[in-house]
VOPATOR-397084 format. One line per field, with one value per atom (N, C-alpha, C, CB): residue in one letter; atom name; y, z, x. Coordinates in steps of 0.05 Angstrom, whole numbers, plus 5000, padded with zeros to 4 digits. Last residue first. Glycine has a CB too. Layout:
% residues N
aa	[a;...]
at	[CA;...]
v	[Y;...]
w	[Z;...]
u	[X;...]
***
This chain:
% residues 240
aa	[v;v;v;v;s;s;s;s;a;a;a;a;a;a;a;a;v;v;v;v;i;i;i;i;r;r;r;r;e;e;e;e;a;a;a;a;m;m;m;m;d;d;d;d;p;p;p;p;l;l;l;l;t;t;t;t;d;d;d;d;a;a;a;a;m;m;m;m;v;v;v;v;e;e;e;e;m;m;m;m;k;k;k;k;t;t;t;t;d;d;d;d;f;f;f;f;i;i;i;i;e;e;e;e;e;e;e;e;c;c;c;c;s;s;s;s;e;e;e;e;q;q;q;q;e;e;e;e;y;y;y;y;i;i;i;i;t;t;t;t;c;c;c;c;y;y;y;y;a;a;a;a;g;g;g;g;r;r;r;r;f;f;f;f;g;g;g;g;v;v;v;v;k;k;k;k;v;v;v;v;a;a;a;a;a;a;a;a;s;s;s;s;v;v;v;v;d;d;d;d;w;w;w;w;m;m;m;m;h;h;h;h;a;a;a;a;a;a;a;a;a;a;a;a;f;f;f;f;w;w;w;w;k;k;k;k;v;v;v;v;d;d;d;d;d;d;d;d;d;d;d;d;a;a;a;a;f;f;f;f;k;k;k;k;a;a;a;a;l;l;l;l;a;a;a;a;p;p;p;p;r;r;r;r;y;y;y;y;a;a;a;a;a;a;a;a;l;l;l;l;a;a;a;a;p;p;p;p;k;k;k;k;a;a;a;a;l;l;l;l;g;g;g;g;q;q;q;q;t;t;t;t;d;d;d;d;c;c;c;c;s;s;s;s;i;i;i;i;f;f;f;f;n;n;n;n;e;e;e;e;l;l;l;l;p;p;p;p;m;m;m;m;d;d;d;d;v;v;v;v;g;g;g;g;a;a;a;a;r;r;r;r;e;e;e;e;f;f;f;f;y;y;y;y;g;g;g;g;r;r;r;r;v;v;v;v;r;r;r;r;k;k;k;k;t;t;t;t;d;d;d;d;g;g;g;g;t;t;t;t;t;t;t;t;l;l;l;l;c;c;c;c;w;w;w;w;v;v;v;v;t;t;t;t;f;f;f;f;g;g;g;g;a;a;a;a;d;d;d;d;r;r;r;r;l;l;l;l;k;k;k;k;a;a;a;a;f;f;f;f;c;c;c;c;d;d;d;d;r;r;r;r;t;t;t;t;g;g;g;g;s;s;s;s;r;r;r;r;l;l;l;l;e;e;e;e;l;l;l;l;e;e;e;e;s;s;s;s;y;y;y;y;g;g;g;g;q;q;q;q;v;v;v;v;c;c;c;c;q;q;q;q;d;d;d;d;r;r;r;r;e;e;e;e;a;a;a;a;d;d;d;d;t;t;t;t;a;a;a;a;f;f;f;f;t;t;t;t;r;r;r;r;p;p;p;p;s;s;s;s;e;e;e;e;v;v;v;v;g;g;g;g;c;c;c;c;m;m;m;m;y;y;y;y;l;l;l;l;s;s;s;s;r;r;r;r;y;y;y;y;f;f;f;f;l;l;l;l;a;a;a;a;t;t;t;t;i;i;i;i;v;v;v;v;e;e;e;e;k;k;k;k;y;y;y;y;p;p;p;p;r;r;r;r;y;y;y;y;r;r;r;r;e;e;e;e;s;s;s;s;i;i;i;i;s;s;s;s;l;l;l;l;f;f;f;f;t;t;t;t;f;f;f;f;e;e;e;e;l;l;l;l;e;e;e;e;a;a;a;a;a;a;a;a;t;t;t;t;m;m;m;m;w;w;w;w;a;a;a;a;f;f;f;f;g;g;g;g;f;f;f;f;s;s;s;s;r;r;r;r;a;a;a;a;t;t;t;t;i;i;i;i;n;n;n;n;k;k;k;k;a;a;a;a;l;l;l;l;l;l;l;l;k;k;k;k;e;e;e;e;g;g;g;g;i;i;i;i;v;v;v;v;r;r;r;r;n;n;n;n;i;i;i;i;c;c;c;c;n;n;n;n;y;y;y;y;f;f;f;f;a;a;a;a;d;d;d;d;f;f;f;f;s;s;s;s;v;v;v;v;c;c;c;c;t;t;t;t;g;g;g;g;v;v;v;v;v;v;v;v;d;d;d;d;f;f;f;f;v;v;v;v;v;v;v;v;h;h;h;h;k;k;k;k;q;q;q;q;n;n;n;n;t;t;t;t;m;m;m;m]
at	[N;CA;C;CB;N;CA;C;CB;N;CA;C;CB;N;CA;C;CB;N;CA;C;CB;N;CA;C;CB;N;CA;C;CB;N;CA;C;CB;N;CA;C;CB;N;CA;C;CB;N;CA;C;CB;N;CA;C;CB;N;CA;C;CB;N;CA;C;CB;N;CA;C;CB;N;CA;C;CB;N;CA;C;CB;N;CA;C;CB;N;CA;C;CB;N;CA;C;CB;N;CA;C;CB;N;CA;C;CB;N;CA;C;CB;N;CA;C;CB;N;CA;C;CB;N;CA;C;CB;N;CA;C;CB;N;CA;C;CB;N;CA;C;CB;N;CA;C;CB;N;CA;C;CB;N;CA;C;CB;N;CA;C;CB;N;CA;C;CB;N;CA;C;CB;N;CA;C;CB;N;CA;C;CB;N;CA;C;CB;N;CA;C;CB;N;CA;C;CB;N;CA;C;CB;N;CA;C;CB;N;CA;C;CB;N;CA;C;CB;N;CA;C;CB;N;CA;C;CB;N;CA;C;CB;N;CA;C;CB;N;CA;C;CB;N;CA;C;CB;N;CA;C;CB;N;CA;C;CB;N;CA;C;CB;N;CA;C;CB;N;CA;C;CB;N;CA;C;CB;N;CA;C;CB;N;CA;C;CB;N;CA;C;CB;N;CA;C;CB;N;CA;C;CB;N;CA;C;CB;N;CA;C;CB;N;CA;C;CB;N;CA;C;CB;N;CA;C;CB;N;CA;C;CB;N;CA;C;CB;N;CA;C;CB;N;CA;C;CB;N;CA;C;CB;N;CA;C;CB;N;CA;C;CB;N;CA;C;CB;N;CA;C;CB;N;CA;C;CB;N;CA;C;CB;N;CA;C;CB;N;CA;C;CB;N;CA;C;CB;N;CA;C;CB;N;CA;C;CB;N;CA;C;CB;N;CA;C;CB;N;CA;C;CB;N;CA;C;CB;N;CA;C;CB;N;CA;C;CB;N;CA;C;CB;N;CA;C;CB;N;CA;C;CB;N;CA;C;CB;N;CA;C;CB;N;CA;C;CB;N;CA;C;CB;N;CA;C;CB;N;CA;C;CB;N;CA;C;CB;N;CA;C;CB;N;CA;C;CB;N;CA;C;CB;N;CA;C;CB;N;CA;C;CB;N;CA;C;CB;N;CA;C;CB;N;CA;C;CB;N;CA;C;CB;N;CA;C;CB;N;CA;C;CB;N;CA;C;CB;N;CA;C;CB;N;CA;C;CB;N;CA;C;CB;N;CA;C;CB;N;CA;C;CB;N;CA;C;CB;N;CA;C;CB;N;CA;C;CB;N;CA;C;CB;N;CA;C;CB;N;CA;C;CB;N;CA;C;CB;N;CA;C;CB;N;CA;C;CB;N;CA;C;CB;N;CA;C;CB;N;CA;C;CB;N;CA;C;CB;N;CA;C;CB;N;CA;C;CB;N;CA;C;CB;N;CA;C;CB;N;CA;C;CB;N;CA;C;CB;N;CA;C;CB;N;CA;C;CB;N;CA;C;CB;N;CA;C;CB;N;CA;C;CB;N;CA;C;CB;N;CA;C;CB;N;CA;C;CB;N;CA;C;CB;N;CA;C;CB;N;CA;C;CB;N;CA;C;CB;N;CA;C;CB;N;CA;C;CB;N;CA;C;CB;N;CA;C;CB;N;CA;C;CB;N;CA;C;CB;N;CA;C;CB;N;CA;C;CB;N;CA;C;CB;N;CA;C;CB;N;CA;C;CB;N;CA;C;CB;N;CA;C;CB;N;CA;C;CB;N;CA;C;CB;N;CA;C;CB;N;CA;C;CB;N;CA;C;CB;N;CA;C;CB;N;CA;C;CB;N;CA;C;CB;N;CA;C;CB;N;CA;C;CB;N;CA;C;CB;N;CA;C;CB;N;CA;C;CB;N;CA;C;CB;N;CA;C;CB;N;CA;C;CB;N;CA;C;CB;N;CA;C;CB;N;CA;C;CB;N;CA;C;CB;N;CA;C;CB;N;CA;C;CB;N;CA;C;CB;N;CA;C;CB;N;CA;C;CB;N;CA;C;CB;N;CA;C;CB;N;CA;C;CB;N;CA;C;CB;N;CA;C;CB;N;CA;C;CB;N;CA;C;CB;N;CA;C;CB;N;CA;C;CB;N;CA;C;CB;N;CA;C;CB;N;CA;C;CB;N;CA;C;CB;N;CA;C;CB;N;CA;C;CB;N;CA;C;CB;N;CA;C;CB;N;CA;C;CB;N;CA;C;CB;N;CA;C;CB;N;CA;C;CB;N;CA;C;CB;N;CA;C;CB;N;CA;C;CB;N;CA;C;CB;N;CA;C;CB;N;CA;C;CB;N;CA;C;CB;N;CA;C;CB;N;CA;C;CB;N;CA;C;CB;N;CA;C;CB;N;CA;C;CB;N;CA;C;CB;N;CA;C;CB;N;CA;C;CB;N;CA;C;CB;N;CA;C;CB;N;CA;C;CB;N;CA;C;CB;N;CA;C;CB;N;CA;C;CB;N;CA;C;CB;N;CA;C;CB;N;CA;C;CB;N;CA;C;CB;N;CA;C;CB;N;CA;C;CB;N;CA;C;CB;N;CA;C;CB;N;CA;C;CB;N;CA;C;CB;N;CA;C;CB;N;CA;C;CB;N;CA;C;CB;N;CA;C;CB]
v	[5262;5274;5267;5305;5246;5225;5235;5209;5286;5271;5251;5258;5302;5321;5306;5343;5258;5266;5283;5281;5261;5238;5244;5215;5310;5308;5283;5307;5300;5320;5317;5348;5261;5254;5274;5253;5291;5269;5261;5245;5325;5336;5315;5351;5287;5301;5314;5322;5269;5251;5266;5233;5312;5304;5285;5329;5321;5320;5311;5347;5283;5303;5299;5301;5264;5265;5288;5269;5225;5243;5241;5236;5193;5212;5233;5198;5177;5179;5200;5187;5135;5163;5164;5180;5087;5093;5122;5074;5064;5069;5076;5045;5090;5076;5084;5083;5121;5092;5076;5083;5173;5165;5135;5180;5184;5176;5165;5200;5192;5177;5166;5154;5221;5199;5181;5212;5238;5238;5215;5236;5226;5253;5256;5263;5180;5179;5206;5162;5200;5181;5183;5153;5236;5241;5223;5236;5238;5240;5240;5264;5194;5215;5215;5211;5179;5176;5200;5174;5140;5164;5161;5171;5110;5113;5140;5109;5062;5089;5095;5109;4992;5014;5041;5010;4953;4965;4987;4945;4933;4913;4926;4898;4979;4960;4939;4946;5004;5015;4995;5041;4973;4971;4983;4986;4991;4964;4960;4945;5043;5039;5011;5047;5035;5046;5042;5076;5012;4999;5009;5005;5047;5019;5006;5003;5091;5092;5064;5110;5094;5079;5080;5050;5113;5131;5117;5140;5103;5094;5116;5068;5079;5101;5091;5120;5063;5053;5076;5029;5066;5079;5062;5107;5059;5043;5056;5014;5062;5079;5065;5108;5008;5023;5041;5003;4976;5005;5021;5008;4925;4937;4967;4924;4922;4919;4934;4930;4892;4915;4909;4940;4852;4857;4878;4867;4851;4833;4838;4804;4883;4893;4877;4893;4846;4871;4882;4891;4805;4799;4824;4782;4835;4827;4819;4804;4845;4866;4857;4889;4800;4808;4830;4819;4795;4777;4785;4749;4828;4837;4821;4837;4839;4819;4827;4790;4878;4886;4865;4909;4842;4864;4870;4889;4771;4797;4818;4796;4716;4733;4759;4739;4685;4676;4691;4646;4702;4693;4680;4715;4721;4700;4689;4711;4762;4738;4715;4744;4805;4787;4761;4801;4823;4818;4798;4807;4873;4852;4848;4858;4901;4895;4871;4889;4907;4923;4921;4952;4879;4867;4883;4865;4912;4889;4878;4867;4983;4957;4933;4956;5032;5018;4989;5018;5093;5071;5058;5080;5109;5114;5089;5120;5107;5113;5120;5136;5089;5118;5126;5124;5036;5052;5082;5045;5021;5019;5037;4990;5027;5044;5044;5034;4987;5015;5034;5017;4941;4952;4981;4935;4925;4939;4952;4919;4901;4925;4940;4919;4855;4876;4902;4866;4829;4837;4859;4812;4819;4838;4847;4825;4820;4806;4826;4787;4858;4848;4832;4871;4878;4854;4842;4861;4902;4902;4876;4908;4946;4922;4923;4922;4973;4971;4945;4973;5020;4994;4995;4976;5062;5060;5031;5079;5085;5065;5061;5038;5153;5131;5111;5142;5198;5174;5151;5180;5241;5243;5218;5250;5224;5245;5248;5272;5189;5178;5199;5168;5227;5207;5196;5184;5256;5270;5250;5284;5214;5229;5243;5249;5199;5180;5194;5159;5248;5236;5217;5221;5252;5272;5262;5298;5207;5210;5229;5220;5218;5195;5198;5170;5259;5265;5242;5275;5236;5255;5261;5281;5165;5192;5212;5195;5118;5131;5158;5133;5082;5100;5112;5122;5018;5041;5057;5032;4973;4997;5022;5001;4934;4930;4954;4905;4950;4951;4947;4929;4939;4967;4970;4981;4885;4893;4922;4890;4888;4878;4886;4847;4907;4923;4914;4923;4862;4888;4907;4901;4825;4821;4847;4799;4845;4842;4841;4816;4840;4867;4866;4879;4784;4800;4828;4801;4771;4763;4779;4733;4827;4802;4796;4802;4856;4857;4829;4869;4844;4872;4874;4885;4792;4801;4830;4798;4789;4773;4778;4743;4823;4831;4815;4829;4843;4820;4825;4814;4890;4866;4841;4870;4932;4920;4892;4916;4954;4959;4948;4987;4940;4968;4974;4976;4886;4901;4931;4896;4873;4867;4884;4838;4887;4900;4897;4888;4850;4879;4895;4889;4802;4807;4837;4791;4809;4808;4812;4781;4813;4832;4832;4827;4776;4794;4813;4810;4750;4735;4753;4715;4790;4780;4766;4760;4796;4819;4809;4841;4745;4753;4776;4762;4743;4722;4731;4696;4786;4787;4766;4782;4769;4790;4790;4817;4699;4724;4744;4718;4673;4673;4699;4668;4635;4658;4653;4663;4614;4606;4627;4600;4629;4610;4598;4589;4669;4642;4621;4641;4712;4707;4681;4730;4708;4706;4699;4732;4716;4690;4686;4689;4768;4747;4719;4748;4795;4795;4772;4822;4786;4778;4776;4799;4810;4781;4771;4773;4864;4852;4821;4861;4873;4875;4861;4904;4869;4849;4849;4856;4913;4886;4865;4881;4953;4950;4922;4972;4946;4943;4938;4967;4958;4932;4926;4932;5011;4990;4962;4991;5036;5037;5014;5064;5027;5017;5016;5035;5053;5024;5013;5016;5105;5093;5063;5105;5111;5114;5101;5144;5106;5087;5088;5092;5115;5125;5104;5151;5099;5090;5102;5059;5099;5120;5112;5126;5065;5055;5075;5027;5092;5087;5076;5067;5089;5114;5111;5135;5036;5043;5068;5045;5044;5025;5030;4996;5078;5087;5070;5087;5046;5071;5080;5093;5001;4998;5024;4975;5020;4994;4993;4972;5071;5066;5041;5063;5063;5083;5078;5111;5027;5019;5038;5020;5062;5039;5028;5016;5100;5108;5085;5124;5069;5081;5089;5105;5056;5035;5046;5023;5106;5091;5068;5080;5122;5136;5120;5163;5105;5087;5099;5078;5115;5123;5103;5152;5097;5093;5101;5063;5102;5112;5112;5094;5087;5106;5118;5092;5054;5073;5094;5058;5008;5014;5030;4987;5008;5018;5026;4995;5026;5013;5024;5018;5030;5042;5021;5060;5039;5019;5031;4992;5069;5075;5053;5103;5071;5057;5068;5027;5079;5091;5079;5122;5049;5054;5065;5028;5036;5061;5068;5083;5000;5004;5031;5001;4953;4982;4984;4999]
w	[5463;5487;5511;5484;5416;5433;5459;5419;5383;5395;5415;5373;5365;5382;5396;5365;5333;5356;5375;5347;5294;5311;5336;5295;5271;5285;5303;5265;5247;5268;5284;5255;5210;5232;5254;5221;5176;5191;5215;5173;5154;5171;5188;5154;5125;5147;5166;5136;5087;5107;5130;5093;5079;5072;5094;5069;5099;5070;5061;5058;5152;5142;5112;5156;5213;5184;5174;5175;5271;5255;5226;5260;5287;5306;5292;5328;5248;5250;5271;5222;5262;5262;5266;5285;5224;5242;5240;5237;5185;5211;5233;5220;5119;5140;5167;5137;5084;5082;5102;5053;5095;5100;5097;5081;5080;5108;5112;5126;5034;5033;5060;5013;5025;5046;5044;5073;4968;4980;5000;4959;4960;4960;4975;4931;4959;4951;4948;4971;4972;4950;4941;4958;5014;4992;4968;5001;5061;5036;5011;5037;5115;5097;5071;5093;5181;5152;5137;5147;5237;5223;5193;5231;5295;5266;5257;5255;5341;5337;5307;5356;5341;5335;5336;5308;5348;5371;5366;5387;5306;5322;5346;5306;5282;5294;5311;5271;5261;5285;5298;5278;5215;5237;5263;5229;5185;5194;5217;5171;5175;5190;5200;5173;5144;5170;5187;5169;5097;5111;5140;5097;5076;5083;5101;5057;5065;5087;5095;5080;5053;5044;5068;5035;5074;5055;5042;5034;5145;5117;5100;5115;5207;5189;5160;5192;5273;5246;5227;5241;5337;5315;5290;5310;5404;5380;5358;5386;5463;5444;5416;5444;5511;5491;5475;5472;5545;5552;5533;5580;5523;5525;5530;5547;5478;5504;5505;5526;5412;5430;5456;5417;5378;5383;5405;5358;5367;5388;5395;5380;5322;5347;5371;5349;5284;5289;5316;5266;5287;5294;5299;5272;5270;5298;5305;5305;5217;5234;5261;5236;5196;5184;5201;5156;5220;5230;5219;5223;5189;5215;5227;5235;5123;5142;5169;5134;5082;5109;5127;5109;5079;5090;5072;5094;5073;5060;5076;5031;5092;5096;5080;5126;5102;5083;5085;5087;5133;5147;5128;5162;5101;5120;5134;5140;5074;5059;5078;5041;5107;5107;5091;5095;5142;5117;5120;5097;5175;5179;5153;5204;5191;5170;5179;5143;5226;5230;5208;5234;5209;5231;5238;5256;5171;5162;5184;5153;5182;5189;5181;5219;5142;5151;5157;5129;5120;5138;5147;5163;5053;5078;5096;5072;5001;5022;5049;5014;4961;4967;4990;4975;4960;4937;4942;4913;5010;5005;4982;5001;5002;5021;5016;5050;4964;4959;4977;4963;4988;4967;4960;4943;5021;5034;5012;5050;4982;4994;5008;5015;4967;4947;4960;4930;5017;5001;4981;4987;5034;5048;5032;5074;4989;5000;5011;4979;5009;4990;5005;4976;5048;5035;5017;5018;5108;5079;5069;5064;5156;5151;5122;5171;5188;5163;5162;5138;5240;5230;5203;5250;5282;5257;5247;5235;5347;5330;5306;5345;5371;5360;5345;5341;5388;5405;5395;5432;5356;5378;5395;5368;5317;5334;5359;5319;5291;5306;5325;5287;5267;5287;5304;5272;5234;5254;5276;5242;5200;5217;5240;5201;5172;5190;5210;5174;5144;5162;5182;5145;5112;5133;5153;5120;5079;5095;5118;5077;5054;5071;5090;5055;5017;5045;5064;5050;4966;4975;5005;4959;4966;4964;4976;4978;4935;4959;4953;4981;4876;4891;4914;4872;4843;4855;4872;4872;4817;4815;4826;4786;4816;4834;4835;4827;4775;4802;4823;4806;4731;4739;4767;4719;4723;4736;4745;4716;4695;4722;4737;4722;4646;4661;4690;4648;4631;4635;4652;4608;4626;4647;4652;4640;4581;4607;4629;4607;4543;4550;4577;4528;4541;4549;4557;4525;4523;4551;4560;4552;4486;4489;4518;4473;4462;4477;4480;4505;4424;4429;4443;4446;4425;4401;4404;4377;4474;4470;4443;4473;4471;4487;4482;4516;4433;4430;4445;4399;4452;4445;4443;4419;4503;4482;4476;4493;4545;4518;4496;4514;4596;4589;4560;4594;4596;4610;4604;4640;4568;4556;4569;4558;4606;4580;4567;4562;4646;4651;4625;4669;4622;4629;4633;4655;4618;4594;4600;4580;4676;4655;4631;4646;4717;4710;4687;4734;4726;4714;4704;4734;4752;4727;4712;4731;4799;4781;4753;4791;4823;4816;4795;4841;4832;4815;4805;4830;4867;4841;4822;4844;4914;4897;4869;4910;4926;4927;4906;4922;4947;4927;4929;4898;4986;4984;4963;5011;4995;4972;4966;4947;5029;5038;5015;5056;5015;5010;5014;4981;5025;5044;5038;5042;4982;5010;5028;5019;4936;4940;4970;4923;4946;4945;4949;4918;4944;4969;4969;4973;4890;4912;4938;4914;4864;4862;4884;4835;4880;4885;4885;4864;4860;4889;4897;4898;4805;4819;4849;4812;4797;4792;4806;4762;4810;4826;4822;4820;4769;4796;4815;4806;4724;4727;4755;4709;4735;4731;4735;4703;4737;4760;4758;4763;4685;4708;4733;4713;4654;4652;4676;4626;4671;4675;4673;4655;4656;4684;4689;4692;4601;4617;4646;4615;4572;4582;4599;4599;4513;4541;4550;4544;4459;4476;4506;4469;4430;4439;4457;4453;4426;4401;4406;4383;4478;4469;4443;4466;4477;4493;4483;4523;4444;4435;4451;4439;4475;4449;4439;4429;4522;4523;4496;4534;4533;4515;4513;4525;4558;4545;4525;4565;4580;4563;4546;4580;4610;4588;4569;4599;4648;4629;4605;4643;4674;4661;4640;4681;4696;4676;4661;4690;4732;4710;4688;4719;4766;4753;4729;4773;4785;4769;4754;4787;4814;4790;4772;4797;4862;4839;4813;4836;4921;4901;4878;4891;4989;4961;4942;4956;5035;5034;5006;5052;5008;5030;5029;5057;4965;4964;4985;4967;5006;4978;4976;4961;5066;5049;5022;5046;5130;5104;5086;5092;5190;5165;5145;5154;5258;5237;5212;5245;5309;5286;5265;5275;5380;5355;5334;5359;5442;5422;5395;5421;5508;5483;5462;5472;5560;5547;5523;5568;5591;5582;5569;5605;5591;5590;5579;5574]
u	[5016;5027;5009;5029;4994;5005;5016;5026;4982;4959;4968;4943;5032;5016;4994;5004;5046;5062;5046;5088;5006;5008;5024;5022;5019;4993;4993;4970;5068;5066;5040;5067;5052;5071;5069;5099;5019;5007;5026;5003;5058;5037;5024;5016;5087;5100;5080;5119;5046;5057;5071;5077;4988;5015;5026;5034;4937;4941;4968;4935;4907;4925;4928;4953;4877;4874;4892;4844;4870;4888;4881;4918;4829;4840;4857;4857;4772;4801;4810;4813;4719;4728;4759;4714;4688;4710;4718;4734;4657;4644;4665;4629;4651;4667;4656;4697;4624;4620;4636;4626;4638;4610;4605;4593;4690;4685;4657;4689;4720;4694;4687;4696;4766;4766;4742;4768;4799;4772;4771;4749;4855;4844;4817;4841;4885;4857;4844;4842;4939;4933;4904;4940;4938;4956;4950;4984;4910;4894;4912;4877;4922;4933;4918;4964;4903;4897;4908;4866;4910;4920;4917;4949;4881;4882;4892;4856;4904;4895;4899;4910;4884;4903;4889;4916;4844;4856;4877;4868;4815;4829;4844;4849;4795;4776;4790;4760;4839;4827;4808;4812;4847;4866;4855;4892;4804;4804;4823;4811;4820;4796;4793;4771;4866;4869;4844;4876;4840;4862;4864;4889;4803;4795;4815;4790;4834;4816;4806;4792;4901;4877;4858;4883;4946;4932;4909;4952;4959;4956;4943;4939;4980;4979;4977;5003;4965;4967;4963;4947;4997;4983;4985;4994;5000;5001;4983;4991;5036;5021;5023;5032;5028;5043;5024;5058;5000;5001;5019;5011;5006;4979;4980;4963;5062;5049;5023;5068;5064;5067;5052;5055;5053;5082;5085;5095;5000;5009;5039;5005;4994;4985;4997;4955;5013;5027;5020;5021;4974;5002;5019;5015;4927;4931;4959;4912;4919;4930;4939;4911;4895;4920;4934;4916;4846;4867;4894;4861;4814;4823;4846;4800;4828;4819;4830;4828;4841;4835;4823;4818;4903;4888;4864;4906;4905;4906;4891;4893;4946;4923;4927;4918;4990;4971;4945;4966;5031;5007;4987;4994;5070;5078;5054;5098;5044;5052;5058;5076;5040;5017;5023;4992;5098;5085;5062;5105;5131;5113;5098;5093;5194;5174;5157;5188;5234;5211;5190;5219;5278;5262;5237;5280;5301;5286;5268;5305;5294;5306;5288;5311;5302;5279;5288;5256;5327;5332;5305;5347;5330;5315;5318;5285;5349;5368;5354;5385;5318;5315;5334;5286;5330;5337;5335;5318;5308;5337;5345;5345;5253;5266;5297;5261;5243;5234;5249;5204;5261;5277;5269;5274;5220;5243;5261;5259;5189;5179;5202;5157;5219;5211;5204;5187;5223;5247;5241;5258;5170;5187;5211;5197;5115;5138;5158;5151;5055;5076;5098;5088;5025;5014;5035;4989;5056;5051;5040;5077;5073;5057;5048;5032;5129;5114;5099;5133;5145;5141;5127;5125;5183;5168;5168;5179;5178;5189;5171;5193;5184;5168;5186;5147;5211;5212;5195;5205;5213;5194;5193;5167;5246;5257;5239;5259;5211;5234;5245;5255;5176;5166;5189;5151;5210;5195;5185;5171;5228;5247;5232;5263;5182;5195;5214;5211;5173;5153;5166;5132;5219;5213;5193;5203;5211;5235;5230;5259;5161;5164;5188;5167;5153;5150;5155;5123;5158;5178;5176;5175;5148;5137;5158;5109;5191;5180;5169;5201;5172;5190;5176;5201;5172;5159;5178;5135;5188;5205;5192;5213;5152;5174;5193;5190;5119;5108;5130;5086;5149;5146;5135;5129;5140;5166;5164;5189;5093;5092;5118;5089;5114;5095;5093;5067;5144;5157;5140;5164;5104;5124;5139;5143;5076;5063;5083;5045;5116;5107;5092;5088;5119;5143;5135;5163;5069;5076;5101;5082;5042;5056;5061;5082;4980;5004;5016;4999;4940;4947;4974;4925;4930;4944;4952;4925;4906;4930;4944;4923;4861;4884;4909;4877;4818;4835;4861;4841;4792;4776;4793;4761;4797;4814;4802;4844;4768;4759;4777;4756;4779;4784;4776;4813;4773;4753;4756;4756;4821;4795;4773;4787;4859;4859;4832;4881;4845;4842;4842;4863;4860;4832;4826;4824;4915;4899;4869;4903;4929;4937;4918;4965;4922;4899;4905;4892;4969;4947;4925;4936;4998;5007;4985;5031;4970;4970;4980;4988;4979;4952;4953;4937;5034;5021;4994;5019;5039;5052;5040;5082;5011;5000;5013;5003;5005;5020;5010;5050;4942;4963;4979;4953;4897;4916;4937;4929;4845;4862;4883;4844;4804;4825;4840;4813;4772;4762;4783;4751;4803;4781;4767;4761;4840;4849;4826;4861;4810;4824;4832;4850;4794;4774;4787;4759;4843;4828;4807;4814;4857;4876;4860;4898;4815;4818;4836;4829;4826;4800;4803;4780;4877;4872;4846;4872;4867;4885;4881;4914;4835;4824;4841;4823;4872;4848;4835;4828;4909;4918;4893;4933;4877;4891;4898;4916;4861;4841;4853;4828;4911;4894;4873;4879;4930;4945;4928;4969;4891;4894;4908;4909;4900;4874;4875;4854;4955;4946;4919;4945;4954;4969;4961;4999;4888;4914;4928;4910;4856;4861;4887;4860;4844;4834;4835;4805;4874;4847;4833;4851;4920;4906;4878;4922;4938;4926;4911;4948;4959;4935;4922;4943;5003;4981;4956;4990;5033;5023;5000;5046;5043;5028;5017;5046;5072;5049;5032;5031;5120;5119;5096;5116;5113;5137;5132;5162;5066;5066;5090;5068;5084;5063;5063;5035;5119;5129;5109;5135;5084;5104;5115;5127;5056;5042;5061;5025;5099;5084;5069;5063;5114;5133;5120;5155;5068;5076;5095;5089;5048;5046;5056;5017;5089;5069;5069;5075;5095;5105;5083;5114;5069;5096;5107;5114;5017;5020;5048;5015;5025;5003;5005;4976;5054;5048;5022;5046;5051;5073;5064;5094;5024;5020;5042;4991;5060;5052;5045;5075;5054;5055;5044;5039;5087;5070;5075;5075;5094;5097;5078;5093;5125;5108;5115;5112;5120;5134;5115;5148;5102;5095;5113;5097;5157;5130;5126;5110;5209;5202;5174;5222]
***
């Protein structure tokens, strides 16, 4: 059968928010951070961003390591970069591991269920392409009671590649026929703009970044929306 309709979603940051990660950091070391004039959210963002940077650099230099290993290793360095002069006396390995565990306890955004339902009702098959391991990422959907079949997950872990390397998107694109409708949806402009370069149609949601910073990307989005359900509606309308 031809002319099937597909939407491939980024998961972490798009379908899933980082609030649980920040809240976990706050529970574990929040008071100590505030004593240094650092909020749990600002440290969590800095730590996560540093880990994503090193994760990507390792990948493009052909030394791929799973993201969990990288974010664990970057904990003390990130504390130091945030202004904690003696990070290994400031926090313990046990506290570090508790904070890392918070990343596995992320929760779906409130609009994800409605977004998926709108797309499926319109005849789309929903897929997920993630940098994380499939078991952890699928757990986000299972805990929220949102149906997301295991066979519809594609993980860069199995390829030893990190997004936004263009090769990371091509196995997902190759699953579909040339005349199928193929969208990639994300709340990271760097992510969806890279997917467009390999042949996907692009849908961007501002729910995470707020500012698209379009001026530094060379790709025009077909769909831009402020919420996930609105993005789904616009994908459906643009696919008629």
